[in-house]
N, C-alpha and C positions, 0 to 999 in steps of 0.2 A: 503493499500500500504506500501512497505519497507519503504519508505521514511518518513513516519508519525510514524513510529515506532522508526526511526532516530531520529526524531525530538523528542519524548517522553525522548529517552536514554540522548539525550545532556541535555535537561531540568533537568532530574534527577542527571544527572553528576555534572551540576552547583552548585548543592546544597549540595553534598555529597564528592565532590571529593577534594581530599588532595591539598595543597598550590605545586606549581609545582616550576621548578629552572627555570631563564631565562639564557641566552648564552649571550657572551660579555661583563659580567662585569656591567650587567644590576640591576636594585634595586629588591628587593625580589618582588616574584608575590605575588599579593594580597591574601590573602584565598578566594573561593568563597563564595558567601552570598546566603543569605536564599531566598526561592521563593517569599516572602513576601516583600521583600528588593529588588528583581530584578524587582518586578513589579513596583517599584517606579522609575526605570529607564528610562530615554529618551535618546536614542542614534541618536547621530546628525550625519548623513551620507552624505558624499560630491558623487556625481553621474556625470556621462558625456552622451552625446547623445549615447541612446541604450545599457546604461549601466547597472548597478547592480540591479536598481530598477524594469525594466522592464522584466531582467533575473528572478529574484525570484518571480515577479507575474505572470510570463509565467510558471514556473515550481509550481506554488500554495504554495512556501513556504516562503509567508510573511503571512501566517493565525497560528494564533497561537503563535506568538513570544512573550515571558513572559516579554519583556519589550517593549515601546514606541519607535518608529522610527521617525524622523525629516530628511527629505531630502531636500539636496540643489544642486542646477544644475551649474555646471561649463562648460567651454569652452574645457578646456583641464587639462592635470595634473598639471603643473606648479602652477595656481591659486587656485588648489584644495590642494595642498600641503602648500601653503604659508597658506591657512585657517585653516589647519590642526595644522601647528606651533603654530600660534595664538591663538589655543584654539576656534575658533568658529566652527570647527566640531571635531569629535572623530574618522572619520575613512573615507576610499575611495579607490576605485580602479584606479591604473593609468599605464601607460606604462613603458618600461625600462628604460627610461632618466631621466623622471621627480625625483625619489629619487636620483639620482647621483648629480642633480644641489641642490637638498634640502640640500645632504650631506654637500655640497660645502659651503653652506650658514648656516651650521650648526644648521637645522632645529631641531624642536623639534619634532621629527617622529621617526618611526620605520618601517620598513618592515615586515608582518606578515605570508604573504602568499604568493602564485605563482602559476601563470600557464604559459601555453605557447600556442602561436597560430601559424597560418599558416605564413610563413613571406614573401611568394610570395604575398599578400595582403597588404603590404607597399611597396609603390612604388613611384617612381619618375615620376610623369606625363607631358607628353607635349600635345598641342594640335593634332588633326589628321592631320593637314596639316604643322608641324613643319617642317623645314628644320633641327632639330636635330634628329641625327640618332643613337647616341652613347654619352656615359657618358663624353669622351673626347671632344665632342663638345659644351659641358656647360660652357666650360673656356669663363670667361668675360660674362657669363648671368645671368640673373636675377633669382633667385629660390625661391619661396615663400615656407615659414616653420615656423611653432609654435616654438618658441624659449625654448629649454630645454623639446621636447617631445620625444615620440620614434621617429619621423619623423625625426627630428635633428639628432639623433643620427646614423639612417638609412643612410642619408644622407652622414654625416660626414665619414664614413666607406665605402660609395660607391664611393666617391672622391677619399679617399685614395688608394682603389683597383685598380683604373683608373689612377694612379701617379696625382692625384691632391689635393689640400687641399680645403678648405672654404675661403682662401686668394685668391683662383684664381676664385672665383666666386663672385656674389653679394647677399647677403641673405636677403631677404624681410622679417621681422619677422611678421608673420601675424596670427589671429586664423582661424580656420578651413573656418569658413561662411566668413571671410574676403578675404579668400585666393581663395574661389572657385568663388567668385566673380571678383576678380582681373584676375584669370586666365581664366576665360569665355570671359573677357573684353580684353583679351592679353594685360595686363599691366606686367605681368610677364612671364617670356618664360617658365617655369618650375613648377611644386608643388610639394612638397615632402609630403607625406600624408599616412594615414591609412585608413582601412575600417572603418564604412561603407562609406567613404567619397571618396575612390578610388573606388568602385563600381557606386555609385550617377554620378561621374564625368565621367567614361565609359561610362554607360547607356545613361545619357543626354547629355553629352558635346562630348560625340564621344571620349574620352581623350585616348592616345597610350601611353603604358609603355615604359618608356626610360630604365627605371633598375626597379628591385625589390628586396625585404630583403634577398634573398639567398644570403649566403656569405657575408650578410652586416650587418645583424640582428640579434640576438638573439630570439626573439619573445616571449620574455619575459613580462608578465604584473604583478603588485604586488598588494596586497592587504596591505594597510597600515593604521597606527593608531597614533593617536598624544600620546606622552610621558604620558601627563597628564592623558589621559583615561586609557591607560594600567596601571598607577599608582593609580587608583580610583579601590576600590573593585566591586561597582556596575557596572560600564562601562566594566571593565576588564570582569567579567561574563558574560556581553552582550556581547561583541567582541568575547569572545569563541564561542557561540553560534552563532553569525552572521558569523562567517567566515566559522563555519560548512555548514552554510546554503549555502554559495556561493558555496564552494565546489561541492555540492548536484545539487545545479541549473547548473552547467555547465555540470556537468557528464548527466544530463536530457537533455539538450539543444543537446548536441550531437546525441543523440538518438531520438529525438522529433525535428529534422528541420524544418520542414515544421509549426509544431505548434509554433514554436520560431521564425521562420521568419513571421508571422501573428500576434504574440503578440506584437513583437518589431516595426511592422509597424504602428500599431495601437495607441501603444506610445507615438512613437518619431514624427509621420507624415511622414515617410519615405516612399516612393512608396514600394509596396508590391515586385516587381522586384526588387528593390533594397535591402531590406532586404533578399530577397532569395538568390540572388548572394553573397550577403556577408556569408550567414549562408553556404551556399553549398560550399564554398571553405574551408571552417573548421573553427570553431571559439575556444575559450580558453579551454584547457583543463588543471586541475589540477596537479601540478606535487610537489614534494619533494623540500623544501627550505634547499638545502643541499650544500656542500660545493663547487660543481662543478657552483650552481646559483650565488653563491658569488665570484667564480672567476671569471664568465663571464663578471659580471659586474664590476668587478674590472678592467678588459682588456678594456671595453667602457669608463670609467671615467678614464684611464689613457690615451685614446686617446684624450678625452678632455683638458685633462692637458698638454699634448705635443704640442697641438695646442694654447695653453693658451688661449683658450676659459673658462677654470677655474682658478682662483688663487690657485696653490700649488695643492699638491695630496690630493685625497679624498680617505679616509679608509672605503671602503662601508661596511664591516664586521660590525664596530661599528654602523652600522645602521640596523642591520638585528637583529629580536625578535625571536626564536624559541618556544617560551612556549606554541605555540598551537600545535607543529608539533603532537605529539601523536594522538591527536583530529583529526586533518586534514588527518594523514595516515590512519586511520579508516574509516574516512567518503569516502576517494578514493577507498579505498579496498573493502567498504559494498555498495557504492553508496545510 
């Protein structure tokens, strides 16, 4: 198959490619290591429910990695990036908002790759019999959301678009599993969340969408890495290969949706109908980590700063590293 040839090409490139140049004043990119040295590397990767591990497994792209991978599971993006900054993991994929909060905290992380998903699956949900009929009716109500996640960003913009701020509502900061329980037990009035939890709440709790991410979310998701891993020759070489595999897996999933849904359900314990609803809505597709992406994230960061959720201005561009850009561009083009 084509992707097998791509993997071999990537592995070869890791050994023979010349040292690249990072952007934004980053330290020089380490030279690629030999195949023998790469075999000694263990890449520690953070993951979330229905995340990168299950995707790579389904696409058969975990076979033949020229390094070891250790996986760690997190409930959402913010704790994953905290672990990366602390050096507990080397990489992980998160939504559009966690890197902004990490940047505000001067975390030792960089964004190295990006994809975009269907923003209609980022939603503010209410129970089926809720009296709330529009965003304006959320004023004074309690909304569950995981702090610093993509749902937090989408909620912020949704409120702004309807003449409200987060000061006009009561935010209950809950991780997804906690929020689902609170939602079904009616201890919160609404829930800002993303797939697969959106699909799960719709199918199992008959949740109603009060507002979705259209006009409120950029739908971006980021592959991130710790600065320590990027500065280490072995792990940097492994990260290059890993990032390419993620791109290939995302492209595979878009054209093999039923296979991806089945593998996702098996890996996570989700009901197959939940996984299918999530996948059919359209999942993450890789895009270029270009200036428009940086500008979109800067707008979101500024919105949080304006609400004084974050202290001071965040310079998102300073947390972007495009060293793998040529490799990821080629992977997107060739599949």
